[in-house]
C-alpha positions as CSV (number, residue, x, y, z in Angstrom):
1,M,-58.8,-57.4,18.3
2,I,-57.7,-57.1,21.9
3,T,-58.6,-53.8,23.7
4,K,-57.0,-52.8,26.9
5,R,-59.2,-50.7,29.1
6,K,-57.1,-49.4,32.0
7,I,-53.8,-47.5,31.2
8,F,-51.3,-46.2,33.6
9,L,-49.4,-43.4,31.8
10,T,-46.2,-42.0,33.3
11,G,-45.3,-38.5,32.0
12,G,-48.9,-38.0,30.8
13,A,-48.6,-34.3,31.4
14,G,-45.5,-34.0,29.1
15,Y,-45.2,-32.9,25.5
16,V,-46.4,-36.2,24.0
17,G,-48.6,-37.1,26.9
18,A,-50.7,-34.0,26.7
19,V,-51.8,-34.9,23.2
20,L,-52.0,-38.7,23.9
21,V,-54.3,-38.4,26.9
22,P,-57.3,-36.9,25.1
23,K,-56.9,-39.5,22.3
24,L,-56.9,-42.4,24.7
25,L,-60.0,-41.0,26.5
26,A,-61.8,-40.5,23.1
27,K,-61.2,-44.2,22.4
28,G,-62.8,-45.2,25.7
29,Y,-59.7,-46.1,27.7
30,Q,-59.5,-45.4,31.4
31,V,-56.3,-43.4,32.0
32,K,-54.3,-42.7,35.1
33,V,-51.6,-40.1,34.7
34,L,-48.6,-39.9,37.0
35,D,-46.5,-36.8,36.5
36,L,-44.7,-34.1,38.4
37,Y,-46.5,-31.4,36.4
38,M,-43.2,-29.4,36.3
39,F,-44.4,-27.5,33.2
40,G,-47.9,-26.5,34.5
41,E,-50.7,-28.0,36.6
42,D,-53.2,-27.1,33.8
43,V,-51.7,-29.1,31.0
44,L,-54.7,-31.5,30.9
45,S,-57.3,-28.9,31.8
46,S,-59.4,-29.7,28.7
47,E,-59.9,-33.2,30.1
48,K,-59.8,-32.6,33.8
49,N,-63.5,-33.4,34.4
50,H,-63.5,-36.5,32.2
51,P,-64.8,-39.5,34.1
52,G,-62.1,-41.7,32.5
53,L,-59.2,-39.7,33.7
54,I,-57.3,-39.8,37.1
55,Q,-54.4,-37.4,37.6
56,V,-51.8,-38.1,40.2
57,K,-49.1,-35.5,41.0
58,G,-46.1,-37.6,42.1
59,D,-42.6,-38.8,41.4
60,I,-41.9,-42.1,39.6
61,R,-38.9,-42.5,41.9
62,N,-41.4,-43.2,44.8
63,R,-41.8,-46.9,44.8
64,K,-44.5,-46.9,47.4
65,L,-46.5,-44.5,45.3
66,L,-46.0,-46.7,42.2
67,E,-47.2,-49.8,44.2
68,K,-50.3,-47.9,45.3
69,E,-51.2,-46.3,41.9
70,I,-50.4,-49.1,39.4
71,T,-52.6,-51.7,41.2
72,G,-55.6,-52.5,39.0
73,Y,-54.1,-51.3,35.8
74,D,-53.4,-53.7,33.0
75,T,-51.2,-51.5,30.7
76,V,-48.3,-49.2,31.3
77,I,-47.2,-46.7,28.8
78,H,-43.9,-45.2,30.1
79,L,-43.1,-41.8,28.7
80,A,-41.7,-40.0,31.8
81,C,-38.0,-39.1,31.7
82,I,-35.5,-36.3,31.7
83,S,-36.0,-36.0,28.0
84,N,-33.0,-34.6,26.2
85,D,-29.2,-34.5,26.3
86,P,-28.7,-31.0,27.7
87,S,-31.3,-31.6,30.5
88,F,-29.7,-34.9,31.4
89,E,-26.2,-33.4,31.5
90,L,-27.5,-30.5,33.8
91,D,-27.5,-33.0,36.7
92,P,-26.5,-36.5,35.6
93,A,-27.0,-38.1,39.0
94,L,-30.6,-36.8,39.1
95,A,-31.3,-37.7,35.5
96,K,-30.1,-41.3,36.1
97,S,-32.3,-41.6,39.2
98,I,-35.3,-40.7,37.0
99,N,-34.4,-42.3,33.7
100,Y,-32.8,-45.6,34.9
101,D,-33.1,-46.2,38.7
102,A,-36.8,-45.5,38.7
103,F,-37.3,-47.6,35.6
104,L,-36.1,-50.7,37.6
105,D,-38.7,-50.2,40.3
106,L,-41.4,-49.4,37.6
107,V,-40.8,-52.6,35.8
108,D,-40.6,-54.7,39.0
109,V,-43.8,-53.1,40.5
110,S,-45.7,-53.5,37.2
111,K,-45.0,-57.2,37.1
112,K,-45.9,-57.7,40.7
113,A,-49.1,-55.8,40.2
114,K,-50.0,-58.2,37.3
115,V,-49.7,-55.5,34.6
116,K,-50.1,-57.4,31.3
117,N,-48.7,-55.0,28.7
118,F,-45.8,-52.5,29.0
119,I,-44.9,-50.0,26.2
120,Y,-41.6,-48.2,26.6
121,A,-40.7,-44.9,24.9
122,S,-37.0,-45.3,24.1
123,S,-35.3,-43.0,21.5
124,S,-33.9,-43.2,18.1
125,S,-30.7,-41.6,19.5
126,V,-29.7,-45.0,21.0
127,Y,-28.1,-45.8,17.5
128,G,-25.6,-43.1,17.7
129,I,-24.2,-41.9,14.3
130,K,-24.6,-44.4,11.6
131,T,-23.4,-44.4,8.0
132,E,-25.9,-47.0,6.8
133,P,-28.5,-45.6,4.5
134,D,-31.2,-47.5,6.5
135,V,-30.8,-47.5,10.2
136,T,-32.9,-50.5,11.2
137,E,-33.8,-52.0,14.6
138,D,-31.3,-54.9,14.3
139,L,-28.2,-52.6,14.1
140,P,-25.9,-52.4,17.1
141,L,-26.6,-49.6,19.6
142,E,-23.8,-47.0,20.0
143,P,-25.3,-44.3,22.2
144,L,-23.2,-41.2,22.3
145,T,-24.6,-39.5,25.5
146,D,-25.7,-40.6,29.0
147,Y,-29.3,-39.8,28.0
148,S,-29.3,-42.3,25.1
149,R,-27.1,-44.8,27.0
150,Y,-29.6,-45.1,29.8
151,K,-32.5,-45.4,27.2
152,A,-30.6,-48.4,25.8
153,E,-29.9,-49.8,29.3
154,C,-33.7,-49.6,30.1
155,E,-34.5,-51.6,26.9
156,K,-32.2,-54.4,28.2
157,V,-33.9,-54.3,31.6
158,L,-37.3,-54.6,30.0
159,M,-36.4,-57.3,27.6
160,A,-35.0,-59.4,30.5
161,A,-38.3,-58.9,32.5
162,A,-40.5,-60.0,29.6
163,D,-42.4,-63.3,29.9
164,K,-45.7,-64.8,28.7
165,D,-47.6,-62.8,31.3
166,F,-45.7,-59.5,30.8
167,I,-46.0,-58.4,27.2
168,I,-43.4,-55.8,26.4
169,T,-43.0,-53.4,23.4
170,I,-40.2,-50.9,22.8
171,V,-40.5,-47.9,20.5
172,R,-37.7,-45.8,19.3
173,P,-39.3,-42.5,18.3
174,S,-37.8,-39.9,16.0
175,T,-37.6,-36.3,17.1
176,V,-41.2,-35.3,17.7
177,C,-42.6,-32.0,16.3
178,G,-45.8,-30.0,16.3
179,Y,-48.2,-28.3,18.7
180,S,-49.0,-29.7,22.2
181,P,-50.8,-28.1,25.1
182,R,-47.5,-28.8,27.0
183,M,-45.4,-27.0,24.4
184,R,-41.7,-27.7,23.8
185,L,-39.7,-25.1,21.9
186,D,-36.4,-26.9,22.3
187,L,-36.9,-29.4,19.4
188,T,-35.5,-28.8,15.9
189,V,-38.7,-28.2,13.9
190,N,-40.3,-26.3,16.8
191,I,-37.2,-24.2,17.4
192,L,-36.9,-23.1,13.8
193,T,-40.7,-22.4,13.5
194,N,-40.6,-20.3,16.6
195,Q,-37.7,-18.3,15.2
196,A,-39.4,-17.8,11.8
197,V,-42.8,-16.7,13.2
198,N,-41.6,-14.6,16.2
199,R,-38.2,-13.3,15.2
200,G,-38.6,-13.1,11.5
201,K,-35.3,-14.9,10.8
202,I,-33.9,-18.4,11.3
203,T,-30.5,-19.3,12.7
204,V,-29.2,-22.8,11.8
205,F,-26.4,-24.2,14.0
206,G,-24.4,-26.5,11.7
207,G,-27.0,-27.7,9.2
208,E,-25.5,-30.9,7.9
209,Q,-26.8,-33.0,10.9
210,K,-29.6,-35.3,10.0
211,R,-32.7,-35.5,12.1
212,P,-35.5,-38.1,11.9
213,N,-38.8,-36.2,12.3
214,L,-42.2,-37.4,13.6
215,H,-45.4,-35.4,13.9
216,I,-46.8,-35.5,17.4
217,Q,-50.1,-36.7,16.1
218,D,-48.4,-39.7,14.4
219,M,-46.5,-40.4,17.7
220,C,-49.7,-40.6,19.6
221,D,-51.5,-42.6,16.9
222,A,-48.7,-45.1,17.0
223,Y,-49.4,-45.8,20.7
224,L,-53.1,-46.1,20.1
225,F,-52.3,-48.5,17.2
226,L,-50.0,-50.7,19.4
227,L,-52.8,-50.9,22.1
228,E,-55.0,-52.6,19.5
229,Q,-52.5,-55.2,18.4
230,P,-52.7,-58.8,19.5
231,D,-50.1,-59.6,22.2
232,E,-48.3,-62.2,20.0
233,K,-47.6,-59.5,17.3
234,I,-46.0,-57.0,19.6
235,H,-44.4,-59.1,22.4
236,K,-40.6,-58.4,22.8
237,K,-40.7,-56.2,19.6
238,I,-38.8,-53.1,19.0
239,Y,-39.9,-50.5,16.5
240,N,-38.5,-47.4,15.1
241,I,-41.2,-44.8,14.6
242,G,-40.4,-41.9,12.3
243,F,-41.3,-40.3,9.0
244,Q,-39.0,-37.7,7.3
245,N,-35.2,-37.9,7.7
246,L,-34.0,-34.4,6.9
247,K,-30.8,-32.4,7.3
248,V,-31.3,-29.5,9.8
249,K,-30.6,-27.0,6.9
250,K,-33.4,-28.7,4.9
251,I,-35.8,-28.4,7.8
252,A,-35.0,-24.6,8.0
253,E,-35.8,-24.4,4.3
254,V,-39.1,-26.2,4.8
255,V,-40.0,-23.8,7.6
256,R,-39.1,-20.8,5.6
257,K,-41.1,-22.0,2.6
258,T,-44.1,-22.7,4.8
259,I,-44.1,-19.6,6.8
260,D,-42.7,-16.9,4.5
261,P,-40.2,-17.4,1.6
262,K,-38.6,-14.1,2.3
263,I,-37.4,-15.0,5.8
264,P,-33.6,-14.9,6.0
265,I,-31.7,-18.1,7.1
266,E,-28.4,-17.4,9.0
267,G,-25.7,-20.0,9.5
268,S,-23.8,-20.5,12.7
269,P,-21.1,-23.1,13.6
270,T,-21.8,-25.8,16.2
271,D,-19.9,-28.4,18.1
272,D,-23.1,-30.5,18.4
273,L,-22.6,-32.9,15.5
274,R,-25.2,-35.5,16.7
275,S,-26.8,-36.9,13.5
276,Y,-29.5,-39.5,13.4
277,H,-31.7,-41.0,10.7
278,I,-33.8,-44.1,11.0
279,S,-35.8,-46.6,8.9
280,S,-39.4,-47.2,9.9
281,K,-40.1,-50.0,7.5
282,K,-40.4,-52.8,10.2
283,I,-43.5,-51.4,11.9
284,K,-45.1,-50.8,8.5
285,E,-44.3,-54.2,7.1
286,E,-45.0,-56.3,10.3
287,L,-48.0,-54.4,11.7
288,G,-49.2,-52.0,8.9
289,F,-48.5,-48.7,10.8
290,E,-47.3,-45.8,8.8
291,A,-46.8,-42.1,9.8
292,K,-48.6,-39.7,7.5
293,H,-48.2,-36.2,8.9
294,T,-45.4,-34.1,7.4
295,V,-43.0,-31.6,8.8
296,E,-44.9,-28.9,6.8
297,E,-48.1,-29.9,8.7
298,A,-46.3,-29.5,12.0
299,V,-45.0,-26.1,11.0
300,L,-48.5,-25.0,10.0
301,D,-50.0,-26.3,13.2
302,L,-47.4,-24.3,15.2
303,K,-48.0,-21.2,13.1
304,R,-51.7,-21.4,13.8
305,A,-51.1,-22.0,17.5
306,F,-48.8,-18.9,17.7
307,E,-51.4,-16.8,15.8
308,E,-54.2,-18.0,18.2
309,G,-52.2,-17.1,21.3
310,K,-51.8,-20.7,22.5
311,I,-48.0,-20.3,23.0
312,P,-47.7,-16.8,24.7
313,N,-44.2,-15.3,25.2
314,A,-42.7,-17.9,23.0
315,L,-39.2,-16.3,22.9
316,T,-38.9,-15.7,26.6
317,D,-41.0,-18.2,28.7
318,I,-38.8,-20.8,30.2
319,R,-41.5,-23.4,30.5
320,Y,-41.1,-24.2,26.8
321,I,-37.4,-25.1,27.3
322,N,-36.8,-28.3,29.3
323,I,-33.3,-27.4,30.6
324,K,-34.3,-23.8,31.6
325,T,-37.3,-25.1,33.6
326,M,-35.2,-27.7,35.3
327,E,-32.6,-25.0,36.2
328,A,-35.3,-22.8,37.6
329,I,-37.1,-25.3,39.8
330,K,-33.9,-27.1,41.0
331,L,-35.5,-30.6,41.0
332,K,-33.8,-33.0,43.4
């Protein structure tokens, strides 16, 4: 087993990063986080005094900063991005500068700094709408939005940069759900659970759209798992990572059943017909990784977090909604 000890984590104070960082530290990795901390300076407060953690507040578009901070690190996990379609469309030029232009520099700087392993968080949205019952990694990419199109373009850039000294792995995660210290309430399961707990009713927009779902603990465990794999098994590999493919109306029913079977579900039309589902057989068959946490577990985790006051002002605080936070801070 090969273990990497020094990890440079972009977006480490984000929704997934805030759960991943403590797990990496618990495994003995040294971690340097680069993040803008747009959603709070205290996201990683539980680990702020950990000797294995360095936090750098900065912009991944700053090449000089990347050159300074990446030096000495052998592994990059790249999570940082403008992370959904509405946020991307708010300012497409800004989003491209972060999601694509900065990626070109990040890959180039990583190679020049002798980074050995690079793990990239792409997205299952790169497939677009597929009719195949199993959406596998070898199907053509047909992204429907600029967000997913640039995710796909970054995959090409990274593949082209790969060589025997630069081991690259691409993951295409499902829609992540569950509690994080940097909470997002603009993701399907989280939205519906917030409504059920804090409004006492659920509104479903459309409902026939499929969403591939992945518990945040499984997402983080997948990164930990990949870090422990021999290079030859993960080099130039692309893996879907997901668990339950469910229609939005089914997710609403799961939320209702888990929170309170008496909660009403209202329907509302939508023009957002994006519908994704994926197969995660490849990573299970090739490497042995399998997600194990259900949507119900994510709902229960969120319910507990609401009850314990970990997500205050859940219906009104803009920090839980990416697009509203971006509008407010006017990032340039």
